[in-house]
C-alpha positions in Angstrom: -32.3 11.0 -14.0 -34.2 13.9 -12.3 -31.3 15.8 -11.2 -31.2 19.3 -12.3 -27.7 20.2 -13.8 -26.3 23.6 -13.3 -23.7 25.2 -15.5 -20.4 25.8 -13.6 -17.8 28.3 -14.2 -14.3 27.3 -14.8 -13.3 28.6 -11.5 -16.0 26.6 -9.6 -15.2 23.6 -11.9 -11.5 23.8 -10.9 -12.3 24.1 -7.1 -14.5 20.9 -7.4 -11.9 19.0 -9.3 -9.2 20.0 -6.7 -11.5 18.8 -4.0 -12.0 15.4 -5.5 -8.4 15.0 -6.1 -7.6 16.0 -2.6 -10.0 13.2 -1.2 -8.6 10.7 -3.7 -5.0 11.6 -2.6 -6.0 10.8 1.0 -7.6 7.6 -0.2 -4.5 6.7 -2.2 -2.2 7.4 0.7 -4.2 5.5 3.2 -4.7 2.5 0.8 -1.0 1.6 1.4 -1.7 0.9 5.1 -4.5 1.2 7.7 -2.5 3.7 9.7 -1.0 6.7 7.6 2.0 7.0 10.2 2.7 3.2 9.7 2.9 3.8 5.9 5.1 6.8 6.3 7.4 4.7 8.7 7.7 1.9 6.4 8.8 4.3 3.5 11.3 5.9 5.9 12.7 2.5 6.8 13.0 1.6 3.2 14.9 4.8 2.3 17.2 4.4 5.3 18.0 0.7 4.4 18.8 1.7 1.0 21.2 4.4 2.2 22.8 2.0 4.6 23.2 -0.7 2.1 24.9 1.6 -0.5 27.0 3.1 2.3 28.4 -0.3 3.3 28.9 -1.3 -0.4 31.0 1.9 -1.2 32.8 1.4 2.0 33.6 -2.3 1.4 34.6 -1.8 -2.3 36.7 1.2 -1.4 34.8 3.6 -3.7 34.4 6.4 -1.4 37.3 8.2 -3.1 35.4 8.4 -6.3 32.7 10.3 -4.8 32.3 13.9 -4.8 34.4 15.8 -2.1 32.1 16.7 0.7 29.6 14.8 2.7 29.5 11.2 1.5 26.2 10.2 3.0 24.7 13.5 1.4 26.1 12.2 -2.0 24.5 8.5 -1.5 21.2 10.2 -0.3 21.1 12.5 -3.4 20.8 9.5 -5.6 18.7 7.4 -3.5 16.1 10.0 -2.8 15.5 10.7 -6.6 15.5 7.2 -7.4 12.8 6.2 -4.7 10.7 9.3 -5.9 11.0 8.1 -9.6 10.4 4.3 -9.2 7.6 4.8 -6.6 5.8 7.2 -8.8 6.1 5.0 -11.8 4.6 2.1 -9.7 1.8 4.4 -8.2 0.7 5.9 -11.6 1.0 2.4 -13.5 -1.2 0.8 -10.8 -3.8 3.6 -10.8 -7.5 2.7 -11.4 -8.4 2.6 -15.2 -11.8 3.2 -17.0 -13.3 -0.1 -16.1 -12.7 0.4 -12.4 -15.9 0.4 -10.2 -14.7 3.7 -8.8 -15.4 5.4 -12.4 -19.1 4.7 -11.7 -19.3 7.6 -9.2 -20.0 11.0 -11.0 -17.0 13.2 -9.7 -14.5 10.5 -10.3 -12.7 9.9 -13.6 -9.3 8.5 -14.8 -7.6 11.9 -14.7 -8.3 12.3 -11.0 -7.2 8.7 -10.5 -3.9 9.4 -12.0 -3.4 12.9 -10.4 -4.2 11.4 -7.0 -1.8 8.4 -7.5 1.0 10.6 -8.6 0.5 13.4 -5.9 0.2 10.8 -3.0 3.4 9.2 -4.1 5.1 12.6 -4.0 3.6 13.4 -0.8 4.9 10.3 0.9 8.3 10.5 -0.6 9.0 14.3 0.1 7.8 13.9 3.6 10.1 11.0 4.1 13.0 12.9 2.6 12.6 16.0 4.9 12.3 13.7 8.0 15.4 11.9 7.1 17.4 15.0 6.3 16.2 16.7 9.4 17.2 13.8 11.7 20.5 13.4 9.9 21.2 17.3 10.3 20.2 17.4 13.9 21.5 14.1 15.2 24.6 13.7 13.2 26.2 16.6 11.3 24.9 19.8 9.9 23.9 19.7 6.3 25.0 22.2 3.6 23.3 22.1 0.2 24.6 24.7 -2.1 21.5 25.3 -4.1 18.4 23.9 -2.2 15.8 25.2 -4.7 17.6 23.7 -7.6 18.0 20.3 -5.9 14.5 20.2 -4.7 13.6 21.1 -8.4 15.4 18.0 -9.7 13.3 16.0 -7.0 10.2 17.4 -8.7 11.6 16.8 -12.2 12.2 13.1 -11.1 8.9 12.8 -10.0 7.3 14.2 -13.2 9.4 12.0 -15.4 8.2 9.0 -13.3 4.6 10.0 -13.6 5.1 10.3 -17.3 6.6 6.8 -17.6 3.8 5.4 -15.4 1.0 7.1 -17.6 2.4 5.2 -20.6 2.3 2.0 -18.7 -1.1 2.8 -17.5 -2.4 3.3 -21.0 -0.9 0.2 -22.3 -2.1 -2.1 -19.5 -5.7 -2.6 -20.5 -4.4 -3.8 -23.9 -1.6 -6.2 -22.7 -1.8 -6.3 -18.7 0.5 -9.4 -18.2 3.2 -7.8 -20.7 3.0 -4.3 -19.0 3.4 -5.8 -15.5 6.6 -7.5 -16.5 7.8 -4.4 -18.6 7.1 -2.2 -15.4 9.1 -4.5 -13.2 12.1 -4.6 -15.7 12.1 -0.8 -15.8 12.2 -0.6 -12.2 14.8 -3.1 -11.8 17.0 -1.8 -14.6 17.0 1.7 -13.0 18.9 0.3 -10.0 21.8 0.5 -12.2 20.7 2.7 -15.0 19.8 5.6 -12.9 23.5 6.4 -12.2 23.0 6.9 -8.4 26.3 5.0 -7.7 28.4 7.1 -10.0 29.0 10.5 -11.5 28.6 11.2 -15.3 31.8 13.1 -15.4 33.9 10.2 -14.4 32.4 7.7 -17.2 34.1 7.1 -20.3 32.2 7.8 -23.5 31.1 4.2 -24.2 29.7 4.0 -20.9 27.9 7.3 -20.9 26.1 6.2 -24.1 24.6 3.3 -22.0 23.0 5.7 -19.3 22.3 9.1 -21.0 18.9 7.7 -22.5 17.5 7.7 -19.1 15.9 10.7 -17.8 16.5 9.9 -14.1 20.3 9.5 -14.9 20.1 13.3 -15.9 18.1 14.3 -12.9 20.4 12.6 -10.3 23.6 13.9 -11.9 22.1 17.6 -12.2 20.8 17.2 -8.6 24.4 16.5 -7.5 25.6 19.6 -9.3 23.1 21.7 -7.2 24.0 19.9 -4.0 27.7 20.1 -4.1 29.8 23.1 -4.9 32.7 21.0 -6.1 30.8 19.3 -8.9 29.8 20.8 -12.2 27.8 18.2 -14.4 29.0 18.4 -18.1 27.5 15.4 -19.5 23.9 15.6 -18.4 21.0 18.2 -19.0 17.7 18.8 -17.0 16.1 20.0 -20.3 16.4 16.7 -21.7 14.5 15.0 -18.9 12.1 17.7 -19.1 11.5 17.2 -22.8 11.2 13.4 -22.4 8.5 13.9 -19.5 6.6 16.4 -21.8 6.8 14.2 -24.8 5.7 10.9 -22.8 2.8 12.8 -21.0 1.3 14.0 -24.5 1.6 10.4 -25.7 0.1 8.9 -22.3 -2.9 11.5 -22.5 -3.6 10.9 -26.1 -3.4 7.0 -25.5 -5.6 7.5 -22.3 -8.3 9.2 -24.4 -8.2 6.5 -26.9 -8.2 3.7 -24.4 -11.2 5.3 -22.3 -13.3 5.3 -25.4 -12.6 1.7 -26.3 -12.3 0.0 -23.0 -14.8 -2.6 -21.9 -16.0 -3.9 -18.6 -15.6 -7.6 -20.1 -11.8 -7.1 -20.8 -11.1 -8.2 -17.4 -13.2 -11.1 -17.6 -11.5 -12.1 -20.9 -7.9 -11.5 -19.5 
């Protein structure tokens, strides 16, 4: 009430926002577990279990011959890593604190900071896990060769951005229909176990099956990433531009919906629901 307000330049405002986002990211990462190393270890273990399960499944079903000529484990990991980055980001952003959260009563905090911290925190954990697993595999088992590392990592970032955009739409819808959105988020994450295309290549699919998967931006990210990872694969039926445009459209829709929801949300909604 008696605080004197000072006019900030856009540079000082950006620095202040960055500082708030940094502390919110730390809080978001540590909220998963009391020990940050334990949270990282659990995520690494989950990724390793995913890779092992798909490796065993491919071996038992005799599908290793349908993969790209090259390192088979790298083929599996190129799908698993992008799948985990995408789905974990969807879950984190969709579960971010909304306008009626008690944290929003603190002056520097707002919904945009909460969304950014959830998305960046998910990216931090997943990318750190990715590099640790690849480093251990490279040192302990066999040397890795990625044809275009920058392009492959770009597809990881694109999978993260598309996950953040989908999670933002779910977050905006949550105050209006929390139960339905929770079910829809779970269905989307479970559907991506198959619809992400991490178990097969777009070039090998017949046209009637390709139409069942090419709506999914994650499918395009994974297929394009394998084109950057392996010299022997050239993706013809996927496009990273499609995933980028879908992410841009969903982000615009999500930001418009977030602005409208923030102006109309009420603290009593949680009591009524």
